[in-house]
N, C-alpha and C positions, 0 to 999 in steps of 0.2 A: 364506523367503517374505516375512517382515517386512522384511528388508533390500531385497528386490526391490521391494516396494511403496513403501518409503521413498525409495530412491535413483532409482527409475524416473521419467524425465521431468524430473528436476532435475539430478542429477550425471551421469547417463547416459541415453541415449535408450532408449525402451522396447524397441527391437529390437536393442540393443547386445549383444555377447557376454556382458558382465558381468551384465546383468539376465536375459537368457535362461538363462544358466548357473545363476544363483541359483534361478530357477523350476524348472529341470530337476533340480537337486539336491533341491529340495523334493518334487517329484513322485516321484523315485526313493526318497527317504527314506520317504515315505508308503507307497509300494508295499512296501518292505522291512518296515515296521512291521506292515502288514496281514498279510504273509506269516508273520512271526514269531508274531504274536498268534493266527493261525489254527492254529498247530501247537504252541503252548505248552500244557503240562499245566494250569497255573494262570495264565492270561493276566491282564495288567493290565486289559485291556478285553475282556471276552467278546464276540466279534463276533456271536454268535447273538442278542444283545439287539437288534441292528438288524433282525432278521427280524420283530420286533414292530412293526407299523405305527404304533401310537400312540407308542412310544418313539422310533422313527426320525423321525417328523414333528415331535414335540415338541422333540427335540434340535436339529433343523435350525431350527425356529422360535426357540428360545432363543438359538442362535448368531446368527441374523440380527437379532433384536430387541436383543441386547446390542451389536452393531455400531452400530446407530442410537442407542442410549441413551448410550453413552459419547462418540460423535461429537458429540452435542448438549451434554452436560454439560461436556466438556473444553474446548470452544471458546467457549462463551458468556461465561466470565470474560474471555477475550481481547477479545471485543467490548466488554464493559463497561469494561475498562481503557483500550483504545486509542481507542474511539469516544466513550464517555460520560465518559472521564477520571477514573474512580474508582480508588481504590487497590486493591491485591490483597485486603486484608481486606474492604473494602466490596464487592468483586465476589463474594467468598465469601458474605457476608451476603445479597447480592442474589439468590443462588440458593435462599434459604430457601423462597420460595413453591413452587418446584418440589419441593424435598425434603419439605416439609410435606404438600402434596397427594399426593405419592407414598406417604408413610407412611399417611395417612388412607385412601386408596383401597386400599392393599395390605391393611391390617388389615380394612377393611370388606368387601372381596371375600373374604378368608379366612373371615370369620364367615358371610357369606351362603352360601358353598360348604359349610361345615360343617353348616348348617341344611337346605339344599335338596338337597345332593348333586349339584348341577349346576354345572359350571365353564365350559363352552364359551361360553355366552351372555355371561358376564362377560369372558372373554378377547377375544371379538369386539368387545364394547362398549369395552373398554380399548384395543384396536387402533384402533378408529374414532376415539376421543378423541385418541389419540396422533397419528394422521394429521392430525386437525384442529389439534392443538397445534403440530406441526412446520410445517404449512402456514401457520399464523399467524406463526411465527417467520421464515419466508422473506420476510415483508413488512417486516422491520426495515430502517431506513435510518440515515443519519448523524444524523437529527433525532429519532429515537425516544426518548421520555422514559422514565424509570425506571418510572413508573406504567404506561405503555403496555406496557413489557416484562414487568411483573409478572404481568398477567393471561395473557399468552401463555405464560410459564413455568408458571403455576399450571395452566393447561389441559393442558400437556404432562405435568406431573407426575401429574395426575389419570388420564391414559391410561397412564402407565408403571406405576402400581401393580399393577393386575390383569394387564396384558400381560406384565410382567416376572417377577412372583413365582409365578404359578400354573403356570408350566412345570414347576417342581420337583415340585409336587403331581401333575401329570399323569404325569410320568416315573416317579415312585415308585409310583403306582397301576398303571401298565402293566407294571412289571417283576415277575418272580417274587419271592415273599416272601423267599426265601433270597438274593436278589441286589439287594435294595433299597439296600444300602450302595454297591455299585459303580455302580448306576444313578444314585444321588444324586451320587456323585463325578463321573460323566460329565456330569451336568447342570451342576455347578459348573465343570467344565473347559470345557464348550461356551460358557458365559457368559464365562469369563476369556479364552479364545482369541478369542471374538467381539469382546470389548471391545478387546483388543490389536490385532487386525486392523482394527477400526473406527477406532481412533486413527491407525494408519498410513495407512489409505486416506483418511480425511478430512483428515489433515494434508497429504497429497499433493494432494487436491482444492483445499484452501485455498491452498497454495503456487502451484499453477497458476493459480488464479483471481486471486491477487494479481499474478502476473506479467502477466496481461491487464489488470487494473484500474488498477494504479499508473500506467502511461503515459497512461491516459485522463484521470486526475484530477490527477496531480502534475506540476508543471513539471519538466522534465528538467534536471539540473545536470551540469556537466562532470565526468567521472569516475564517474558513476553507471552501474551495470551491472545492469539489471533481469533480464537473462537468467540471472544467477548469484544470484538472490534466495535468501536464507536467512531462514526465517520468524522465528527468534529474533532475528536481527539487525534485520530489518524492524520487529519489535515494539519493540525497544530504541530504534531511531531514531525511531519514531513517538511514543513516550512521553517523549522527551527534547527539550524545546523548545530548550534551550541548544545541544544538539548540532546541531539543524537550523539554528539561527542561525549557528553556527560554520561549518558546511558552506556555507551561502549566502554568508557573508562571504568565506570562502576562495576560492570560485568567482568572486565579483565582483572581489576583489582581483587575482586572476590575469588577469581580463578587462581590468581598469583598467590594468595594467602594459602590456598590448599596446596599448591606446588611447593611453597616454602616449607610447610609442615612436612610434606613428603620427603624433601631433601634433608630435613632435620630428623628423619627416621621415625615419623609418626606412622604406624602400620596402617591405620584406617585411611589416612591421607594418601599413602602409597597405593592402596587398592583403588581409591577413587580416581587418582590420576591415571593409573594403568587402564582403568575401565572406560575412560572418557574418550570417545571416538574423535572429538574435535581437536584434541591435542596432538601435535606432530610427534613422530617417532623419536626425533632428536631430544625431546623432553623426557620421554618415557624410558629410553635406553639406559641412562645412568642409574635408574631405580630398579632395574631388573636384577634377578639373581643376587639378592642381598644388598643391592645399592652400592653407593660409593665406598662405604666402610668395608664391605666384603672385598671389593676389587682392590682397594688400597692395602688391606691386610695381606692379600695374596701376593701383591707386588712386593711388599716389604719382606715377606717371608722368602720369596724367591731371590730378592736382592741380597738379603742377609746370608742365605745359603751360598750364594756366589762369593760374597765377601769372606766368609769363613773358609771356603775352599782355597781362595787365594792366600789367606793368612797361613794356612797349613802348608802351602807350597814354599814357604820360607821367604828369603830375600828377593827371589825372582818374582814371587807373587806380590810382595810389598811394592816393588818397582812398577809393576803393572797397575796396581791400585793408585799409586801416586800420579800416574798419567791418565787415570779415568776421569773424563770431564763431568760425569754424573755424580761423582763422590763429593760430598760437601768439604769445604775448606777446613772445618773443624776436625773431621775425621782424618783428613790428610795430615794435619798438624800432629794429631795423636800418633799416627803411624810413623811420622818422621822422628818423633821423640823416643821411640822404642830403641834401646841400644842394639847395636849390630849383633853382639854375642847372644842376645836373647832369642834371635831367630833360629839358632841352632838347638834350642831346648824346647822340645815338643810340649812339655807340661806348661811352660810359661806361655807359649803361643796359644794353647788350648784355653788358658785362663783369659788371655787377651781377647780371643775370639768370642768367649762367652760375654765379656763386658761389651764388646762391640755389638753383639746380637741384641742384648738388652737395651743398649743405647739407641739402636736403629728402630727397634719395635716400639720404644717409648714415644717416638715421633708420630705414631699413627693418628692420634687425636688431632694434632696440629695440622697434619697433612689433610685429613678428612675435612676439617673446618675450612682450610684454605680452598680446597677443591669445591666444597659446597658453596662458598662465597663466590667463587669464579663462575660456577654453573648458574647460580641465581642471577648474577650480573648479566650473563649471556641471555637467560630467559627474559629478564626485564628489557634488555635492548631489543630482543626479538618481538616482545609484546608491544613495545612502543612503535616499532615499524608496522606491526600487524594492525594496531589500533588506527593508524593513519589510513592504511589501505582499507580497513573494514568500514570506516566512516564514509570513504569514497564509494565503496561498494553498496552501502546502505542507501546513500543519497541517489545513486544511479538506479538501484533496485526499486526504491520507492517511486521514482519517476516512471519507470517502466511499468510498475504495478498499477499506478493511478491511470496512466495512459491506456493500458490494456483494459482496466475495469471500466473506464469511461467509454472506450470504443465498444466494449461489450454492451454497456447500457444503451448506447446509441443504436446498436444493432436491434435491441428490443424496441426502441423507439421507432425504428424503421418499419417494423411489423404494424405498429399502431398507426403510423402515417399511411401505410398501405391500406389499412382497414378504413381510414377516413376517406382515402381516394376511392375505394370501392363503394362506400356509402354515397359519395358525391355522384357517382355514375347513375344512381337510381333516383336522383332528384329530378322531378318533372320540371320542364321549363315553361312556366306560365307567362302570359303577356303581363308586362309591368302595368300596375295600376296608374292611370292617368292622374296628373296633378289637378286639383280643383282650381277653377277659375277664380280670379280675385273677387268678382261680384258674388259668386256662389259662396265663397268663404266669408264675405262680409255679412251675407244674409244668415 
């Protein structure tokens, strides 16, 4: 049954043969156990105890209450470590308010019962306080402070004391005197199996909730597979900032290599970059309509045509070109070296214009290489800034996802605590069995 609850919905679908088979084996095994116990001369668990209403109801209540108890206690340190960023030791210390109020309320309720002989009112009161405590815990967020969490845990512990410990008293009081030992062991077993089942169930709840919450809050990285989420792995990832940073950098490096190929005129890489919705338009724009080379070529042709037109204008055009700040120093020097009389000979100027055109168009590769280098440097700088921001967003998103998932899990626990309180309402209040006198005991 525990394997079915743990693997169901994570490694296998709930209706898969693996999970249904595990539950079927559990049901058959329980049936065989009941059949054997009903015919054994000295059974491990006398089934006739379950014919006692108080024993039956109290055992069920103890089982359900233990499910909720360990579900809360086991996963609150996870919240403290991942969301609040405390160490494992500090998270254990932070549970002291719950444990202290649990001990105080447990001892206090025991003393009150020993004096009054009444236990049901205390059990109901403890159940109500426990419901209130778990309900307050469902309100935790990524910004809940340690002080805010302390009073919620203290209230939960206050309800757990009587609700958790008086079940043993009720079960012992309801069982026949000669079977108090086996009744007590059944009480402890119901608690233990309830706690074990509770951990399995709430671990499954938490994993499913994380599967839903992580995509809502955490930016998706290449290679991440939320569908195959493992709780321990997710916790390790969330608490290791360096590991997050390495994953982010590895993902961005892989993306940069594709961008680099695209700017170096790899057609497949260009298509991949243009089709990637995660990349900003500033990265894609230089690659559209033939990329940097096409744009550079068009600019050079336009610039060359302007230069030729000025050359054909004669000396006046030459003077304007010499004042042009965008014209290179080498071309200006070549213009200055042309004799004045040559500007009056169209044939000579036409030849000069052709030479200038070839010279300017020959710079296309160098200009494209320079612009590519500058564009990639800009992309790298932008990615470095984005990586820092992305790590911060992932850290914050993971905290929000874990806080939301744990709050959702506690919401499920609230229903189970409510069920336990409902069961307690049906426990009959029997007079407590009187203690034997010392002389009777000695006899």
